C-alpha positions as CSV (number, residue, x, y, z in Angstrom):
1,X,17.0,-57.0,64.6
2,X,16.9,-55.7,61.0
3,X,14.0,-53.4,59.8
4,X,13.3,-51.6,56.6
5,X,12.2,-47.9,56.0
6,X,11.8,-45.6,53.1
7,X,14.4,-42.9,52.5
8,X,13.4,-39.3,53.1
9,X,16.1,-36.8,52.0
10,X,16.4,-34.0,54.5
11,X,18.6,-31.7,52.6
12,X,20.5,-30.8,55.7
13,X,24.3,-31.2,55.9
14,X,26.3,-32.2,59.0
15,X,29.7,-31.1,57.6
16,X,31.0,-34.7,57.5
17,X,29.2,-36.9,60.0
18,X,26.9,-39.7,58.8
19,X,23.7,-39.2,60.6
20,X,20.1,-40.5,60.2
21,X,16.8,-39.4,61.7
22,X,14.4,-42.0,63.1
23,X,10.9,-41.6,64.5
24,X,10.7,-42.1,68.3
25,X,8.4,-45.1,67.8
26,X,10.9,-46.8,65.5
27,X,13.7,-46.0,67.9
28,X,11.7,-47.5,70.8
29,X,10.6,-50.6,68.9
30,X,14.1,-51.4,67.9
31,X,15.7,-50.6,71.3
32,X,17.7,-47.7,69.8
33,X,18.7,-44.4,71.5
34,X,20.1,-41.1,70.2
35,X,23.7,-41.5,69.3
36,X,23.5,-45.3,68.7
37,X,25.3,-46.8,65.8
38,X,23.3,-48.4,63.0
39,X,24.4,-50.3,59.9
40,X,22.6,-49.0,56.8
41,X,22.4,-50.8,53.5
42,X,20.5,-50.7,50.2
43,X,20.1,-53.3,47.5
44,X,23.4,-53.6,45.6
45,X,25.1,-50.9,47.7
46,X,27.9,-50.9,50.2
47,X,26.8,-50.9,53.9
48,X,27.7,-47.8,55.9
49,X,27.7,-47.0,59.7
50,X,25.7,-44.0,60.8
51,X,24.6,-42.5,64.2
52,X,20.9,-41.9,65.1
53,X,18.9,-38.9,66.0
54,X,15.3,-39.0,67.1
55,X,12.3,-37.1,65.7
56,X,8.7,-36.8,67.0
57,X,6.5,-39.1,64.9
58,X,4.6,-37.3,62.2
59,X,6.6,-34.0,62.6
60,X,9.3,-34.5,60.1
61,X,9.0,-38.2,59.2
62,X,6.2,-40.6,58.6
63,X,6.2,-43.8,60.6
64,X,7.7,-45.8,57.7
65,X,10.5,-43.3,56.8
66,X,14.1,-42.8,57.7
67,X,15.5,-39.3,57.4
68,X,18.9,-39.1,55.6
69,X,21.2,-36.1,56.1
70,X,23.2,-35.0,53.0
71,X,26.4,-36.9,53.7
72,X,24.5,-40.1,54.5
73,X,22.4,-39.7,51.4
74,X,25.5,-39.5,49.3
75,X,27.3,-42.3,51.0
76,X,24.3,-44.6,50.3
77,X,23.7,-43.1,46.9
78,X,20.0,-43.0,48.0
79,X,17.0,-41.3,46.4
80,X,13.7,-40.4,47.9
81,X,11.5,-43.4,48.6
82,X,14.2,-46.1,48.2
83,X,14.2,-48.8,50.8
84,X,16.9,-48.7,53.4
85,X,17.7,-51.7,55.6
86,X,18.6,-50.7,59.2
87,X,20.4,-52.9,61.7
88,X,21.8,-52.0,65.1
89,X,25.5,-52.1,64.7
90,X,28.0,-53.4,67.3
91,X,30.7,-51.0,68.5
92,X,33.9,-50.7,66.4
93,X,36.5,-53.3,67.3
94,X,39.1,-50.6,67.9
95,X,37.2,-49.1,70.8
96,X,39.2,-51.2,73.2
97,X,42.4,-49.8,71.6
98,X,41.1,-46.3,72.2
99,X,40.4,-47.2,75.8
100,X,43.9,-48.6,76.0
101,X,45.3,-45.2,74.9
102,X,43.1,-43.4,77.3
103,X,44.7,-45.4,80.1
104,X,48.1,-44.1,79.0
105,X,49.4,-47.3,77.3
106,X,51.4,-47.4,74.1
107,X,49.9,-48.7,70.9
108,X,51.7,-50.7,68.3
109,X,51.7,-50.2,64.5
110,X,49.0,-52.8,64.0
111,X,46.9,-51.2,66.7
112,X,47.3,-47.7,65.1
113,X,46.5,-49.2,61.7
114,X,43.3,-50.7,63.1
115,X,42.2,-47.3,64.5
116,X,43.0,-45.5,61.3
117,X,41.3,-48.1,59.1
118,X,38.1,-47.6,61.2
119,X,38.5,-43.8,61.0
120,X,38.8,-44.0,57.2
121,X,35.9,-46.5,56.8
122,X,33.7,-44.4,59.1
123,X,33.4,-47.2,61.6
124,X,34.0,-44.7,64.3
125,X,31.4,-42.1,65.2
126,X,32.5,-38.6,65.9
127,X,32.1,-39.2,69.7
128,X,34.3,-42.2,69.5
129,X,36.9,-40.4,67.4
130,X,36.8,-37.5,69.8
131,X,37.8,-39.9,72.6
132,X,40.9,-40.9,70.5
133,X,41.9,-37.3,70.0
134,X,41.4,-36.6,73.7
135,X,43.4,-39.7,74.6
136,X,46.3,-38.4,72.4
137,X,46.0,-35.0,74.1
138,X,46.1,-36.5,77.6
139,X,48.8,-39.1,76.8
140,X,51.0,-37.8,74.0
141,X,52.2,-40.3,71.5
142,X,55.8,-41.6,71.9
143,X,58.0,-41.1,68.9
144,X,57.6,-44.7,67.7
145,X,53.9,-44.3,68.1
146,X,53.9,-41.2,65.9
147,X,55.9,-43.0,63.3
148,X,53.5,-45.9,63.5
149,X,50.5,-43.6,63.1
150,X,52.1,-41.8,60.2
151,X,52.7,-45.1,58.4
152,X,49.2,-46.3,59.1
153,X,47.8,-43.1,57.6
154,X,49.8,-43.6,54.5
155,X,48.8,-47.2,54.2
156,X,45.1,-46.5,54.4
157,X,45.2,-43.9,51.6
158,X,46.3,-43.5,48.0
159,X,49.9,-42.8,46.9
160,X,50.5,-40.7,43.8
161,X,53.6,-40.3,41.7
162,X,54.2,-37.1,39.8
163,X,57.8,-37.3,38.7
164,X,58.7,-37.7,35.1
165,X,61.8,-37.9,33.0
166,X,61.3,-34.3,31.9
167,X,60.4,-33.1,35.4
168,X,62.2,-35.4,37.8
169,X,62.1,-33.0,40.8
170,X,59.0,-33.1,42.9
171,X,58.9,-30.9,46.0
172,X,56.2,-30.4,48.6
173,X,56.0,-27.7,51.3
174,X,54.1,-27.4,54.5
175,X,53.7,-24.7,57.2
176,X,52.5,-25.9,60.6
177,X,50.4,-22.7,60.9
178,X,49.3,-20.7,63.8
179,X,50.2,-17.3,62.3
180,X,47.4,-15.2,60.8
181,X,48.0,-14.1,57.2
182,X,50.9,-16.5,56.6
183,X,49.9,-17.3,53.0
184,X,53.4,-18.0,51.6
185,X,52.3,-21.3,49.9
186,X,50.2,-19.4,47.3
187,X,53.4,-17.6,46.4
188,X,56.1,-20.3,46.7
189,X,54.1,-22.8,44.6
190,X,53.9,-20.7,41.5
191,X,57.5,-19.5,42.0
192,X,58.8,-23.1,42.2
193,X,56.6,-24.2,39.3
194,X,57.9,-21.4,37.1
195,X,61.4,-23.0,37.3
196,X,60.0,-26.3,36.0
197,X,59.8,-28.0,39.4
198,X,56.7,-30.1,40.1
199,X,54.9,-29.1,43.3
200,X,51.6,-31.0,43.9
201,X,50.5,-29.1,47.0
202,X,47.7,-30.5,49.1
203,X,46.6,-28.4,52.0
204,X,44.2,-28.5,55.0
205,X,41.4,-26.3,56.0
206,X,42.0,-24.0,59.0
207,X,41.9,-25.6,62.5
208,X,42.9,-22.7,64.7
209,X,43.6,-19.9,62.2
210,X,41.1,-17.6,60.4
211,X,42.1,-19.2,57.1
212,X,44.1,-22.2,55.9
213,X,45.8,-22.4,52.6
214,X,42.9,-24.4,51.1
215,X,40.4,-21.8,52.4
216,X,42.3,-18.9,50.7
217,X,43.0,-20.8,47.4
218,X,39.3,-21.6,47.3
219,X,38.6,-17.9,46.8
220,X,40.5,-18.1,43.5
221,X,39.7,-21.6,42.3
222,X,38.1,-25.0,43.0
223,X,40.2,-26.9,45.5
224,X,38.0,-30.0,46.0
225,X,39.5,-32.0,43.1
226,X,39.4,-35.7,42.3
227,X,42.7,-37.5,42.0
228,X,42.3,-37.7,38.2
229,X,41.6,-33.9,38.1
230,X,44.6,-33.3,40.4
231,X,46.8,-35.3,38.0
232,X,45.5,-33.4,35.1
233,X,46.2,-30.0,36.7
234,X,49.7,-31.0,37.7
235,X,50.3,-32.4,34.3
236,X,49.4,-29.2,32.5
237,X,50.5,-26.5,35.0
238,X,53.3,-28.4,36.9
239,X,51.6,-27.6,40.2
240,X,48.4,-27.5,42.1
241,X,47.0,-26.1,45.4
242,X,44.2,-28.4,46.5
243,X,42.3,-29.4,49.6
244,X,43.7,-32.7,50.9
245,X,40.4,-33.7,52.3
246,X,38.9,-33.9,48.9
247,X,41.1,-36.7,47.7
248,X,42.1,-40.0,49.2
249,X,45.5,-39.0,50.4
250,X,45.9,-39.9,54.1
251,X,42.1,-39.6,54.4
252,X,42.1,-39.9,58.2
253,X,43.6,-36.5,58.4
254,X,40.4,-34.6,57.4
255,X,38.3,-36.5,60.0
256,X,40.8,-35.8,62.7
257,X,40.9,-32.1,61.8
258,X,37.1,-31.9,61.9
259,X,37.1,-33.3,65.5
260,X,39.9,-31.0,66.6
261,X,38.4,-27.8,65.1
262,X,35.5,-27.1,67.6
263,X,37.9,-26.8,70.6
264,X,40.8,-25.4,68.6
265,X,42.8,-28.5,69.6
266,X,46.0,-29.1,67.6
267,X,47.8,-32.2,69.0
268,X,51.4,-31.9,67.9
269,X,51.9,-35.7,67.4
270,X,48.7,-36.0,65.4
271,X,49.9,-32.9,63.4
272,X,53.3,-34.5,62.8
273,X,51.7,-37.8,61.6
274,X,49.2,-36.0,59.4
275,X,51.7,-33.7,57.8
276,X,54.3,-36.4,57.0
277,X,51.7,-38.9,55.8
278,X,50.2,-36.4,53.3
279,X,53.7,-35.3,52.2
280,X,54.7,-39.0,51.6
281,X,51.5,-39.6,49.7
282,X,52.5,-37.5,46.8
283,X,56.0,-39.2,46.5
284,X,58.1,-36.1,46.6
285,X,61.9,-36.1,46.1
286,X,62.2,-33.2,48.6
287,X,60.0,-31.7,51.4
288,X,60.2,-28.3,53.1
289,X,58.6,-27.7,56.5
290,X,58.1,-24.2,57.9
291,X,57.8,-23.9,61.7
292,X,56.9,-20.3,62.7
293,X,57.6,-19.6,66.3
294,X,57.1,-16.8,68.7
295,X,54.7,-15.5,71.4
296,X,51.1,-16.2,70.4
297,X,52.1,-18.6,67.6
298,X,51.3,-22.3,67.7
299,X,54.9,-22.9,68.7
300,X,55.9,-20.2,71.2
301,X,59.6,-20.9,71.9
302,X,62.7,-21.6,70.0
303,X,63.4,-24.7,72.0
304,X,60.0,-26.2,71.1
305,X,60.6,-25.2,67.5
306,X,63.9,-27.0,67.6
307,X,62.2,-30.1,69.1
308,X,59.6,-30.2,66.4
309,X,62.3,-29.8,63.8
310,X,64.1,-32.8,65.2
311,X,60.9,-34.8,65.2
312,X,60.1,-33.9,61.6
313,X,63.7,-34.9,60.5
314,X,63.5,-38.2,62.4
315,X,60.1,-39.1,60.8
316,X,61.4,-38.2,57.4
317,X,64.4,-40.5,58.0
318,X,62.0,-43.3,58.8
319,X,60.0,-42.6,55.6
320,X,63.2,-42.1,53.5
321,X,62.3,-38.5,52.6
322,X,64.7,-35.7,52.0
323,X,63.6,-32.8,54.2
324,X,64.5,-29.2,55.0
325,X,63.0,-27.8,58.1
326,X,63.1,-24.0,58.6
327,X,62.3,-22.1,61.8
328,X,60.8,-18.7,61.0
329,X,59.5,-15.6,62.9
330,X,55.9,-16.2,63.9
331,X,55.7,-13.5,66.6
332,X,53.1,-11.4,64.7
333,X,50.7,-11.7,61.8
334,X,52.2,-11.8,58.3
335,X,50.7,-9.6,55.5
336,X,47.9,-7.2,55.9
337,X,44.8,-9.3,55.5
338,X,43.4,-12.0,57.9
339,X,40.7,-14.1,56.4
340,X,40.5,-16.0,53.0
341,X,39.6,-13.1,50.7
342,X,41.8,-10.5,52.4
343,X,44.7,-12.9,52.4
344,X,44.0,-13.5,48.7
345,X,44.3,-9.8,48.0
346,X,47.7,-9.8,49.7
347,X,48.9,-12.7,47.5
348,X,47.7,-10.9,44.3
349,X,49.4,-7.7,45.4
350,X,52.7,-9.4,45.8
351,X,52.5,-11.3,42.5
352,X,51.5,-8.1,40.7
353,X,54.4,-6.2,42.2
354,X,52.0,-3.7,43.7
355,X,53.8,-1.0,45.6
356,X,51.3,-1.5,48.5
357,X,51.9,-5.2,48.8
358,X,53.0,-6.4,52.2
359,X,56.7,-6.6,52.3
360,X,56.8,-9.1,55.1
361,X,54.7,-11.6,53.1
362,X,56.8,-11.0,50.0
363,X,60.1,-11.4,51.9
364,X,59.1,-14.6,53.6
365,X,57.9,-16.2,50.4
366,X,61.1,-15.2,48.6
367,X,63.2,-16.6,51.5
368,X,61.3,-19.9,51.5
369,X,61.3,-20.3,47.7
370,X,65.0,-19.4,47.6
371,X,65.8,-22.0,50.2
372,X,63.8,-24.6,48.2
373,X,65.5,-23.7,44.9
374,X,68.9,-24.3,46.6
375,X,67.7,-27.4,48.4
376,X,66.7,-29.1,45.1
377,X,69.9,-27.9,43.3
378,X,68.2,-25.5,40.9
379,X,69.9,-22.5,42.4
380,X,73.6,-22.3,43.5
381,X,74.2,-21.7,47.2
382,X,73.3,-18.2,48.1
383,X,71.5,-17.4,44.8
384,X,68.1,-18.9,45.6
385,X,66.5,-15.7,47.0
386,X,67.5,-13.5,44.1
387,X,66.2,-16.1,41.6
388,X,62.9,-16.4,43.5
389,X,62.6,-12.6,43.7
390,X,63.2,-12.3,39.9
391,X,60.3,-14.8,39.3
392,X,58.0,-12.4,41.0
393,X,59.5,-9.2,39.5
394,X,59.4,-10.6,36.0
395,X,55.8,-11.7,36.2
396,X,56.6,-15.4,35.7
397,X,55.2,-16.4,39.1
398,X,51.9,-14.5,38.3
399,X,51.6,-16.1,35.0
400,X,52.1,-19.5,36.5
401,X,49.6,-18.8,39.3
402,X,47.0,-17.8,36.7
403,X,47.8,-21.1,34.9
404,X,47.2,-23.1,38.0
405,X,44.0,-21.2,38.8
406,X,42.6,-21.8,35.3
407,X,43.5,-25.5,35.4
408,X,41.8,-26.0,38.7
409,X,38.7,-23.9,37.7
410,X,38.8,-20.2,38.2
411,X,36.3,-18.4,40.4
412,X,35.2,-14.8,40.4
413,X,36.5,-13.0,43.6
414,X,33.6,-12.0,45.9
415,X,33.2,-8.5,47.3
416,X,34.5,-7.8,50.8
417,X,32.2,-8.0,53.7
418,X,29.6,-5.2,53.5
419,X,29.9,-4.3,57.3
420,X,33.0,-2.6,58.4
421,X,34.3,-1.2,61.7
422,X,37.6,0.6,62.3
423,X,39.6,0.0,65.5
424,X,41.7,3.0,66.4
425,X,44.7,3.6,68.5
426,X,43.9,4.8,72.0
427,X,47.3,6.1,72.8
428,X,50.4,7.5,71.1
429,X,53.5,5.4,71.0
430,X,55.2,2.4,69.3
431,X,53.6,-1.0,68.5
432,X,55.6,-3.4,70.6
433,X,53.6,-6.5,70.0
434,X,50.6,-7.9,68.0
435,X,49.0,-11.0,69.5
436,X,48.3,-13.7,67.0
437,X,45.6,-15.4,69.1
438,X,43.7,-12.2,69.7
439,X,43.8,-11.4,66.0
440,X,42.5,-14.9,65.2
441,X,39.7,-14.7,67.7
442,X,38.4,-11.4,66.3
443,X,38.6,-12.7,62.7
444,X,36.8,-15.9,63.7
445,X,34.1,-13.8,65.4
446,X,33.6,-11.9,62.2
447,X,33.0,-15.2,60.4
448,X,36.4,-16.2,58.9
449,X,37.1,-18.7,57.4
450,X,33.5,-20.0,57.0
451,X,32.6,-16.6,55.5
452,X,35.4,-16.0,53.0
453,X,35.0,-12.2,52.7
454,X,35.1,-11.7,56.5
455,X,38.2,-10.9,58.5
456,X,40.6,-8.2,59.5
457,X,42.7,-5.7,57.5
458,X,45.7,-4.6,59.5
459,X,47.4,-1.2,59.0
460,X,50.5,-1.4,61.1
461,X,53.2,-3.8,62.4
462,X,55.5,-4.2,65.4
463,X,58.0,-1.3,65.5
464,X,55.7,1.3,63.8
465,X,54.7,4.5,65.5
466,X,51.1,5.4,66.0
467,X,49.2,8.4,67.4
468,X,45.8,8.5,69.1
469,X,43.1,8.0,66.4
470,X,45.3,6.1,63.9
471,X,43.6,3.1,62.3
472,X,45.0,-0.1,63.7
473,X,42.7,-2.5,61.8
474,X,39.3,-2.8,60.1
475,X,36.8,-5.5,60.8
476,X,34.9,-6.9,57.8
477,X,31.8,-9.0,58.1
478,X,28.7,-10.0,56.2
479,X,26.4,-11.0,59.0
480,X,24.9,-8.5,61.5
481,X,25.2,-11.0,64.3
482,X,28.8,-11.9,63.5
483,X,29.7,-8.2,63.0
484,X,28.4,-7.4,66.5
485,X,30.2,-10.4,67.9
486,X,33.5,-9.3,66.3
487,X,33.2,-5.8,67.7
488,X,32.5,-7.2,71.1
489,X,35.5,-9.5,70.8
490,X,37.7,-6.6,69.8
491,X,36.6,-4.8,73.0
492,X,37.7,-7.8,75.0
493,X,40.8,-8.7,73.1
494,X,43.3,-5.9,72.3
495,X,45.9,-7.5,69.9
496,X,48.0,-4.3,69.7
497,X,50.3,-3.3,72.6
498,X,51.4,0.4,72.3
499,X,54.1,1.9,74.5
């Protein structure tokens, strides 16, 4: 039964979900319960699916009102007092397909496409989507399913073309993550662009790490660009570093990430499909994939890294993409900073040839960029790294980075978190390991990446000697509560093993 209510704008964001608030009497009168699906429409607008929450009558809403959270308000293009038509919505058609996957059965391309289409059109609630992620966790996708999901994600989004007669080479790069501080993209992109190679880099927010590439780049510049703005930036600067969730490239990816984040779930088959779909969506001539591996990394063993490499190469073959997959050391954090702002400082230090810049971050970025230069044929075999290093030493990469930042919309860097706590070595010896997961947990507790100026500053690496009382790392936070939580987490987690 359809009913009509006046819009009340709540001004509260849900971070992505489409949710409405209904009075308990309205819920009861229309046989609705919390979490039910409703179809919302306004005159002349496109109907949307949202989920319901209940409010005591007269507390927030009048009897004739419907409360719209920010995302729902925007999806409807609603203004206060407008009439919203509400109808109980049937469950999404693909629910039976999700149940099929939960039973461990394989899905075809058409079935994956139906699920992805419903994800993109928001036909699936977060709860229903969580069941799909859980099903893929319990019953990992077979290779042909991963390929089918990849192609479905490409088909339900936009495809961009950036090549031109004057700049025919288009390269894209992705790191599968899992290593704190691994911000090589913010270095390799300007290096490559400084050689006239187009590199339209779309990146995700962090899932399990204290900062993703998009989180760190957002400290410098706007990353939520429209497709037209992205085209303009790449047209002027030859490159961009933007948040993929802000544009319509494999749009299912961002909703899946949002479901995976709360439990730090990172399903490898979903990751493979998402990464390759987004890479294919910018029509590159070449793609580089970085797989860091090591104890405490997302990929812990060389054998697993080799298997992922094989899968990436196989999917690239299906998509007719030229791909280079590198396996790199992910056994400890890279750089000194962990958290968006602290990692941004590391990037600037490298680009400015600062003597205090982290050598491991510089060396890895130069290695990756050098391999890419050789991969696309810009550098002769064995000369790529020296050419990449010269782009930094000469200042060309810094100038290109500033050009990209200005094109995207420069921001003023915020101050570091005002609350600090030093963690000191409790024994004399040599650092034999630094646990990535422990570092990430402490940085998360401090507020990263949601609070960009929170995180950790590391002072030592594996193989370095320390004595009792030496600083191992400093915690930065801006919230008293998160500061206390980070200190408590540091007392539980000891990332540094000294012997």
